FINU-212972 format. One line per field, with one value per residue (C-alpha): x, y, z; chain; residue number from 1. Coordinates in nm, 3 decimals. Last residue first. Layout:
residues N
X <- (X,...)
Y <- (Y,...)
Z <- (Z,...)
cadena <- (A,...)
num <- (NUM,...)
This chain:
residues 191
X <- (1.005,1.076,1.413,1.503,1.860,1.855,2.123,2.195,2.117,2.188,2.003,1.701,1.932,1.791,2.050,1.785,1.445,1.226,0.900,0.619,0.412,0.060,-0.102,-0.409,-0.246,-0.174,0.211,0.335,0.641,0.943,1.176,1.552,1.842,1.642,1.746,1.364,1.292,1.056,0.689,0.507,0.141,0.031,0.218,0.005,0.299,0.620,0.989,0.990,1.140,1.272,1.325,1.109,1.079,0.756,0.723,0.543,0.814,0.807,0.717,0.958,0.805,0.959,0.858,0.812,0.745,0.546,0.239,-0.135,-0.176,0.095,0.295,0.428,0.745,0.705,1.018,1.165,1.046,1.399,1.317,1.142,0.772,0.555,0.308,0.108,-0.089,-0.030,-0.253,-0.080,-0.036,0.083,0.100,-0.255,-0.237,-0.419,-0.356,-0.470,-0.640,-0.427,-0.273,-0.155,-0.289,-0.127,-0.288,-0.159,-0.382,-0.639,-0.845,-1.202,-1.086,-1.140,-0.988,-0.772,-0.461,-0.303,-0.031,-0.060,0.131,0.246,0.370,0.739,0.801,0.515,0.202,0.054,-0.320,-0.440,-0.777,-1.005,-1.298,-1.488,-1.748,-1.507,-1.472,-1.119,-0.933,-1.189,-1.109,-1.206,-1.258,-1.035,-0.970,-0.651,-0.462,-0.587,-0.799,-0.740,-0.983,-0.959,-1.268,-1.441,-1.677,-1.715,-1.461,-1.515,-1.788,-1.662,-1.361,-1.014,-0.752,-0.490,-0.404,-0.246,0.004,0.279,0.518,0.533,0.153,0.008,-0.169,-0.512,-0.623,-0.959,-1.281,-1.620,-1.914,-2.191,-2.040,-1.797,-1.430,-1.144,-1.214,-0.997,-0.789,-0.525,-0.724,-1.016,-1.267,-1.341,-1.538,-1.835,-2.077)
Y <- (-1.610,-1.799,-1.728,-1.600,-1.522,-1.325,-1.395,-1.071,-0.908,-0.568,-0.247,-0.375,-0.437,-0.697,-0.841,-1.021,-1.091,-1.202,-1.423,-1.428,-1.738,-1.830,-2.151,-2.114,-1.904,-1.566,-1.531,-1.287,-1.042,-0.863,-0.693,-0.625,-0.400,-0.057,0.100,0.143,-0.221,-0.263,-0.389,-0.653,-0.772,-1.080,-1.268,-1.545,-1.747,-1.874,-1.872,-1.497,-1.347,-1.037,-0.702,-0.753,-0.399,-0.213,0.087,0.378,0.625,0.924,0.735,0.460,0.130,-0.159,-0.527,-0.787,-1.148,-1.449,-1.404,-1.432,-1.028,-0.868,-0.696,-0.325,-0.145,0.244,0.421,0.765,0.853,0.823,0.583,0.326,0.348,0.029,-0.228,-0.116,-0.332,-0.414,-0.557,-0.399,-0.024,0.139,0.497,0.647,1.022,1.211,1.599,1.875,1.646,1.836,1.474,1.425,1.106,0.830,0.534,0.181,-0.058,-0.317,-0.287,-0.149,0.202,0.274,-0.059,0.124,0.062,0.335,0.540,0.830,1.152,1.452,1.228,1.292,0.932,0.865,0.694,0.365,0.336,-0.029,0.003,0.187,-0.024,0.169,0.442,0.706,1.010,0.978,1.176,1.194,1.385,1.269,1.519,1.487,1.159,1.262,1.023,1.244,1.113,1.024,0.872,0.647,0.509,0.182,0.043,-0.332,-0.577,-0.436,-0.208,0.125,0.297,0.236,0.397,0.670,0.738,1.087,1.229,0.965,1.189,0.901,0.864,0.544,0.331,0.134,-0.137,-0.164,0.038,-0.137,0.078,0.139,0.433,0.543,0.618,0.729,0.467,0.545,0.292,0.353,0.496,0.258,0.170,0.577,0.631,0.811,0.509)
Z <- (1.068,0.755,0.554,0.216,0.086,-0.224,-0.482,-0.665,-0.990,-0.877,-0.905,-0.683,-0.405,-0.121,0.119,0.284,0.192,0.522,0.550,0.747,0.727,0.644,0.721,0.530,0.268,0.168,0.197,0.406,0.350,0.501,0.242,0.337,0.249,0.204,0.526,0.648,0.612,0.340,0.366,0.194,0.287,0.074,-0.190,-0.339,-0.495,-0.303,-0.344,-0.451,-0.753,-0.704,-0.875,-1.157,-1.354,-1.412,-1.634,-1.518,-1.630,-1.392,-1.074,-1.189,-1.116,-0.904,-0.922,-0.688,-0.846,-0.701,-0.888,-0.766,-0.755,-0.937,-0.679,-0.652,-0.515,-0.598,-0.707,-0.702,-0.364,-0.220,0.021,-0.226,-0.199,-0.055,-0.166,-0.467,-0.616,-0.988,-1.308,-1.600,-1.735,-1.428,-1.292,-1.375,-1.220,-0.948,-0.898,-0.688,-0.424,-0.142,-0.040,-0.392,-0.568,-0.705,-0.909,-0.967,-1.161,-1.121,-1.459,-1.541,-1.544,-1.166,-1.060,-0.810,-0.609,-0.387,-0.418,-0.167,-0.196,0.022,0.322,0.243,0.220,-0.011,0.153,0.056,0.023,-0.013,-0.183,-0.439,-0.555,-0.819,-0.835,-0.735,-0.510,-0.384,-0.104,0.171,0.466,0.780,1.063,1.401,1.552,1.715,1.453,1.187,0.924,0.553,0.291,0.002,-0.154,-0.176,-0.412,-0.493,-0.366,-0.001,0.038,0.141,0.313,0.241,0.461,0.521,0.880,0.993,1.246,1.233,1.052,0.791,0.770,0.908,0.672,0.749,0.476,0.593,0.672,0.602,0.575,0.836,1.036,1.305,1.296,1.529,1.822,2.105,2.298,2.566,2.849,2.802,2.554,2.444,2.107,2.301,2.229)
cadena <- (A,A,A,A,A,A,A,A,A,A,A,A,A,A,A,A,A,A,A,A,A,A,A,A,A,A,A,A,A,A,A,A,A,A,A,A,A,A,A,A,A,A,A,A,A,A,A,A,A,A,A,A,A,A,A,A,A,A,A,A,A,A,A,A,A,A,A,A,A,A,A,A,A,A,A,A,A,A,A,A,A,A,A,A,A,A,A,A,A,A,A,A,A,A,A,A,A,A,A,A,A,A,A,A,A,A,A,A,A,A,A,A,A,A,A,A,A,A,A,A,A,A,A,A,A,A,A,A,A,A,A,A,A,A,A,A,A,A,A,A,A,A,A,A,A,A,A,A,A,A,A,A,A,A,A,A,A,A,A,A,A,A,A,A,A,A,A,A,A,A,A,A,A,A,A,A,A,A,A,A,A,A,A,A,A,A,A,A,A,A,A)
num <- (191,190,189,188,187,186,185,184,183,182,181,180,179,178,177,176,175,174,173,172,171,170,169,168,167,166,165,164,163,162,161,160,159,158,157,156,155,154,153,152,151,150,149,148,147,146,145,144,143,142,141,140,139,138,137,136,135,134,133,132,131,130,129,128,127,126,125,124,123,122,121,120,119,118,117,116,115,114,113,112,111,110,109,108,107,106,105,104,103,102,101,100,99,98,97,96,95,94,93,92,91,90,89,88,87,86,85,84,83,82,81,80,79,78,77,76,75,74,73,72,71,70,69,68,67,66,65,64,63,62,61,60,59,58,57,56,55,54,53,52,51,50,49,48,47,46,45,44,43,42,41,40,39,38,37,36,35,34,33,32,31,30,29,28,27,26,25,24,23,22,21,20,19,18,17,16,15,14,13,12,11,10,9,8,7,6,5,4,3,2,1)
C-alpha cells in the first residue's frame, strides 16, 4: 500500500501495533499519539503531519497514553502507569526531561492557556481537577453531573469545557461560565 487513499487522505503510519489518542500540536505541524498493545504496553510518539519520520518520546515497559500538548508545543503531558499507578507525567519534546506530576490516579485532559495548569480527571469520578505544573497538587474545579467522564476539551477562551460521558448512549456536554478560580454555579447542557 502506498499510503494514499485519494487526493484528500494519506496514511501516516504503518505497522502491527495499535495507535490511539491522536493529538495535533498547537502549530498544526505534528501529531502525538500512543502506540503499542492497548492496556499493556504503549509508548508516546510524534510524527510530522507531512508523514515524515516517527519520533518515539518514551521507551517504557508500561501503558503510556493520552498525550496532550502544552500551548507552546514544547512539552507533552500523558498518562502512565510506569511506576505501578496511573499518574500524569510531562516530557519535553526534545526528550531532555521527564517529570512525574501527580500523586494520585489522574489522566491529563488539557493544558490551561497560560501553561501553568493541567486539567485532569480521576477515572470513574465526576470531578475535573487542575494541577499546577510547579507543585503537582490537584484542586477540584468542577463537579460534573455525571460519572464516567470521557474526552474533555477546553474552548480556547477558557470559559467553556466540552466533555463526553462514557456510556452506551453517550452525550456531549458543555460546561459554560467556567472559572477555575471562582466557586460559581455552572451551567451544563447536553448537545
